N, C-alpha and C positions, 0 to 999 in steps of 0.2 A: 923534227929538228933536234939535234943533240944538244945537251947542256954544256955550257962553258965550264972550264976547270973550276972557277970560283963557285958557280952554282952547284957543281957536283960535290965540292968540299963542304958547302953549307948543308946540302942534303945529307951527306954522310954524317956530319956533326949532329944534325937533328935526329937522325936514325939512332946514333949511338946514345944520345941523351934519352931518347924514348926507351931504348932497350935497357938502359941503366935504371930508369925510373920504375918501369913495370915489365920485367922480362917475360912473365907468363903471357900477358896480353900481347906484347910485341911478337912473341913466338907464334901465337895463334894467328895474328894478322899476317905474319911473314909467310905462312904456308902458301905455296905457289899452285898446288893442284886443287882446283875447286871441288873435285870429287870427294876429297876428305870432308869438306863441309857437308856435302849431301849424304855421306855415310853417317855422320853424326846425327843429321836430321832423321835418317832412316832408323837409327837405333832409338831415338826419342819417340818416333812415331810407333815403333814396336812396343815400347813401354806404355805409351798412351793407349794402344790397343788392348794390352793386358789389363790396364786399369779399367778400361771400359767393360771388359769381360767380367771383372770382379764386381763392378757396380751393377751390371746386368744380373748377375747371379744373386747378389745380395738383394736386389729389388724383387727378383722372382721368389726367393725363399721367404723374405719378410712380407711379401705381398704389397709392397709399395710401388705402385705403378709408375709414379713419376721418377723414382730412382732407377727403375729398369729402363724406362725410356731415355733417361739421361745417360745411362751406361751405353745404350745402343747408339745414341748420338755421338758420344765420345769415341766409340769404336769406328763409326762411319767417318768422322773427321780425321781420326788418326790414319785410317786407310787411305783417304784422299791425300793427306799430307805426305804419307810414305810413298804413295804411288807417284806423286809429282816429283819427289826427291829422287826416286829410283829412275824415272824417265830422264831427268836432268843429269843425273850421275852417268847414265849410259849414253847421253847425247841425243835422246829422242825428242825432248821437249823444246829445244832451242833452235831447231832447223839446221844445226851443224852436224856433220857426221861424227860418230864416236871415234876416239883415238884408235890407231891401228892396233890390232890384237885384242880389242874389246869385242864382246858379243854384239852382233849387229853391224859391225864395220864392213864396208864394201871391200871386195877384193881389189888389189892394186890395179890401177888402170881403168877401173870402172866406177862411175859415180854412184853414191849411195841412192838406194831407191830405184835404180834402173833408169833414171831419167838422165838426160844429157845436160841438164842445167837450164837456166832460164825460167820464166814464169810458166806455170801450168796453164794450158788452155782451158777456157770455160767449158761447162757441160755442153752447151749448144755447139761450140766449135768442135768438140770431140765427136758429137753425134753427126755433124755435117761431114766431118772427115771420114767417119765410118761409112756414111751413105755414099760418098764419092768413091771410096775404095770398093764397095760392094758393086757399084755400077761399072767401075773400070775392069773388074774381074770378068764380067760377062762378055 
C-alpha cells in the first residue's frame, strides 16, 4: 500500500534530519545492494584469518600450546564467517538465485538448480519414482 503525500513528506523530513545529524551512518544504511555488506564481512573475515595465522605461528614458535590452538580456532571461525558471507553475497545461502551476470546464475528461461520450482520431493518419493520409471522402461 503506497504512502500518502503527508506520510511521504514526513518520511523525507526524517531522512533529511538523520542525514544531517550523522551523514556517515546514514550513507552506510542507505546502501541498497546487500552484497556490499557481505563484501565488507569477507574482508573482515580475511583479516581475522590472517590474525589467526599469526597467533598460530607465535604459539608454535614460543611453544605455547593454548595460543596455537587459539590461533587455529580464530582461523576456523574466520573461514566459516567468510564462507557464509561469500555464499550470501553470491546468492547461494538464502535460496534465491544470484543476480543475472553473477557466477552461478541460471541461464535466462531456466530456473536455478535445474528444478522447475515447487518443493523438492522426499528421498523415498524420489526412490519410488525411479522404481516406477525402471519398471515402465521394460
